C-alpha positions, 0 to 999 in steps of 0.5 A: 499499500502506498504512503498516501493510501496507508495515511488514509486507511489509518486516518480512516480506521483511527476516526472510526474507534476514536470515540471508543479509544478515548472512552477506554483511555478515560476510564482507566485514568482518572486525571482528564488531562493525563488521559488526553495525553495518553489518548495523543500518545496512544494515537502516535503509537498507533500511526508508528506501528501501523506497519505491523497491522495485518490489513483485514484484521481487526483494527479496533482489537489491535488498537485497544491492545495497544491502548492497554500497553499505553496505559500499563506504560502511563502508570509505570511512569507514575510510580513516583507519584504518591498515588499508584494502582497495582498492575491487576487493579489497572488490568481490572479497570481495562476490563471494565473500561472495555466492556463499558465502551462497547455500551456506549457503542451501542447506546451511540448506535441506538442514539443514531437510529432514534435520531433518524427517526424524528420529524426534520423540524425535531432533528433540526432543532436537537441538532441546532442546539446540541449538535451546533452547541448553540445556547437555548436563546441562540438556537431560538432565534435561529429557529424563529421560535420563542426560547421557552417554546424551544425549550419545551421542545428540546425537553419533549425530543429528549424523552422521545429520544430516551424512550427510542434508545431504551426501547433499542437497547432492549431489542434482541440482537438479531442473528443471536439466539 
């Protein structure tokens, strides 16, 4: 694979699993700034070792394994700190984080499904307020509605989404008995 294609492929895979990897690291490292640093180190390490990644194998599994080693290295370097976790505890936290990040992926998929089921005007209001991170006031102005009316509409939308996501998550997975 050419360097350009390799770079594109790596970036596509990294972007696909970035949220999962970030959540995994943050669950294992309580300090957000340290977790962000470890996440950056992880991305650099994945890029450096991407030549060793076998095309067609499971990138997510490979990246999570690399994340485990990166997190363990972080804790080994932190041993000089007053607070230090044992390696078995760190492993246990990472196992739990892996499970939680799978749950997060399922919830994100369910939320995307439910957002797509919303009427266009609801989706637009929700996206403007939360996707574009506008204040209620700015979103109301852009939509041409009263701020109080928008707040009530968003509350209703959040309730609809919560109900829909809960139903989606309760549905059995197809093909699995």
